[in-house]
N, C-alpha and C positions, 0 to 999 in steps of 0.2 A: 574197564577204564584204566588208562595209563596212570601209574602212581606218580605223584609229585615228588615223594621222598623215597629213597631206598635206604633201608637200615641193613647194614652188613654185620652179622654176629657170628664170629668164629667160635667154635666150641670144642672142648676136649675134656671128656670125663668130668662134667660138672652137673650131673643129674640132680645133685642135692641142692643146687642153687638156681638152675636155669629157669624153672617154672616161675619163680618169683620175678625174675628178670623179664620173662615173656609177658607176664601179667601187667607189669609196669608199662610195657609197650601197648598192650591192648587198652590201657587206661588213658592213652593220649587223647587230648581234646581235639587235635588235628587228626583226621581219620584216613586221609588219602595217602597211604604208604604201603610199601611192600617190605617184608623182612626176610632176608635171605640168611638162613641158619646154615653155616658151613661146618660140617663135622670133620675134624682133622684126623679122624681114624681112631677115635676113642673106643674103649672096650666096655664101658658101663652101660646102663640102661637109659641113656638120654632119649633115644628114639621112642622107647616105651612110655616114659613119663610125659612126652610131648604128644603122644598119639591122639588123644581126644581133642587137644587144642588145634592140631593140624587139620583134623577132620572138620571142625566147626568153623575155623577162621582161615579162609583161603588166601588171606594176605600174607600168610607165612608159607615159606618153602623150605623144606629140610633136605639138604643135599650133602653128599659125601665129596670131599675134595678129590679131584681127579689127579692122576699121576703126572699131568702136564704142569702141575704146580708143586713146588717143594714142600715137604711136610713141615708144618710149623705155622705160627700165627700169620706171618707175612704172606706166605703162599696161599693160605685160606682166604685172607682178605683180598688178595689179588684176584682170586677166582670169583669172589663176590663182586668185585669192581667190574670185571669183564661181563658179568651177567646183569648188572644193575640197569634198570629202565627209568629210574627217577631223574628228575632235573637236578635234585640235590641229593647228596650222599652223606651219610653219617655212620660212624662205627660205634656199636655198643658191645660191651663185653658180656659174657654169659653168666656173670655172678654179681652184676651191679643193678642199680635201680635208677630208672629215668624219671625225672620230674614230669607230672602229667602235662604240663604246658611246654615241654621241651620243643617238640616239633612245631607247635603253633607259633611260639614266639620267634623262633629262628626263621621260619618261612615268612612271617610278617616283616621281619627286618630285610629280607631279600626283596620283598615287594616294595618296600619304602625307598630303597636307594640302590645304586649300581655297586654292589659288593660281590666279592668272589667267595667269601667265607664269613661265618658268624661264630665267633668264639664266646664261650660263657664260663661261668664259674663251676668247678667240680669240687665237691668235698668228699670226705671219706667217713666210713663207719665200721665198727666191728660188732659182731653178734647180731641181735635182733634189730631190724630197721624201724625207725620211728616215722610213721606216715603222716606226720603233722606238717604238711607243706605250706610254704608261703605262696599264696595264689595271687598276690598283687602283680600288677604289670608296670609298676613304677621302678625304673632303674636308670642308671647313668651308662654312658658308653664312651669309647674312644676308638680312634682309627689305628689300624695296623698296616704297615707296608714294608717293603724290603729294607728300609732304614732301621727297622726293629729286629732284623735277623740276628745281630750280635746279642741282643737281649735274650732272644729265644735260645740261642746256643749256650749262653752262660746261665740259663735257668733263672733269669731275672723276670722273664715273661714266659710262664709255663704254657706249653701246648700239649696237654694230655690227649691221649688217643681218642677218648670218648667225650671230649669237651669242645668239639668243633663240628659245625655243619658246613659242607663244601658244595660249591657248584660242580657239577660233573666235569666241566671243562678243565678244572684244576688237575684232573688225573689223566688228561691226554698227554701221553709221553712221560707221565710221572706215576710210577707204581712203587710199591714197597720192594726193597732189596731183600730177596727171599732167603739169603743165607744168614741174615741178621736175626738173632734170637733175643735181642735186647736193644733198646734205643732205636728201633726201626721207625717208629713214628716221629721221633725227634729228628732223625735224618731226613725223612721224607717231607715232613711239614716245613722244615727250614728250607729245603730245596725248592718246594713249591713257591714259598713266599719270596725267596731270593730271585725268582724269575719274573717278579713284577705283579703277582696277584695281590689284590688289596682287600681288606676286610675290616670288620669291627670287633670289638670285645664288649660284651654287655655285662654289667655288674649284677648278675643274678645267678643264684645256684640253680642249675637245671640238671645236675647229674650227681649221683651218689655212688662212689666206688667202695666196694667191700674189701676190707683189709684182712688178709690171711696169709699164712706162711707159704702156701702152695702157689701163690701168684708169681708172675715173672719178676715183679719188683721185689717180692719177698725173697726169691731165690738169689737175686742180684745182691740184696742186702746181706745175705748169708754167704756171699762171695762164691757162688756157684761158678766154676771156671768157664762154662759155656757162655753164661751171661756176661761175665767179665771180658772174655775175648770178643764177644759181639760188640760191647761198648767201645773197645779200642778200634775195631773195624769201622764202626759208625763214625768215630772221630776222624779217621783218615778220609773217609768218603766226604764228610762235611767240609774238610779243608780243601779237598780237590774241587768241590763244587764252588766254594768261595773264590778260589783262584780263577775258575772258569768264568764266574759271573763278575769278576773284578771287584769283589767285596772284601778282599783281604785287608787287614790293618795290622799295625804293629801290636795294638792292644789285644787283638784276638789271638795272634800267634803267641804272645806272652802268656795269655790265659791258658791256652792248651799246652804250652810248654810246662807250666806249673802243674797242670793236671797229669801230664805224662810222668811226673815223678812217682805217682802212685801205681804206675804200670810198667815199671822197669822190667819185670819178668816177661812182658809181652813186647819189649823192644819198641814201645810206642814212639818215643822221641825220634829215633832214627827213621821209622816208617813215615812220620810226619815230614821230616826233612826231604825224604825221597819223593813224597807226593807233591810237595810245594815247588820242587825244582828251582830253588833260589840260586842267585849268582854265587860264585865262590866266596866273595867277600861277605855276603849276607849269611851264607851257610856257616862260615867261621864265626861270625858275630853271634849267631844263635847257639852254636855249640859252646862257646865261652859262657854265654848267659846261662845255659843249662848246667854247665859244670859248676858255676859259682852260686847258682840259685839256692841249693840247700843251706849254705852258710848264710846267705842273705836273709832267708826266711827265719833261720834260727835267731839271728840278732834282732830281726824285726819283732818276733814274738816275745823275745826277752825284754825289749824296750817297752812293748805294749803292756806286758804284765806288770812292769814297774810303775806304770802310770794308771 
């Protein structure tokens, strides 16, 4: 039977966590799904620890990423996207825990109304997971469309990689940028929504992210240069897309200009200006703004601390 939902799970040397993640998928109250586990070339015993589960539950498929896709999380997810058979697609990580009602509640929202995606709340944990779930189905919701893109880009409306179920149509012509090793979902999801796809956000925790230093976010926090460089690349791509979709604003340019102060070593501001292809007058205006911004911020913080 054709699956309704495709779960794409990229994995890389997470044998110590992945079985717990897989069991949370098996515990889903909605059962018509497939889970594509895409191994990005890990060297641990992931295949071995999954052996018995794969034999017993044919809804799982364990695949090695092919050389047609770039090594890394984006390439592995793109491979899964291209193999997906479900009407809806969701990305789970190999070290996290899904709420048992995750798929059921999201699918029910798609059946209720014409939406392209269903966002929900993701929370985090460290160490041993507490399986005391809230199983109620009472929650509020709000709509999201391209008018919210700036909120997403400014992290005022978070779009975590594992906190959204999408209609498969959202990915026609929209895949992960494979050279990005950080902020790849931020770039892709904002790009999808900027093109007019509409959805909802429900106020219920349906996913639990495991926090540890070996995660991509942990490495970014520790200022890993690969992750930092990827973040700057993603910002440039985001601005190029906003310009193409005619969603640029003075506020969003000002926001990323301030962000660029933290990435002087990566020449982010100049790359932004090149990507935006502004008029000569506008270019000069923003260069002057960038030049005076550190002093303005200094006095702003000084006055704020006095009050």
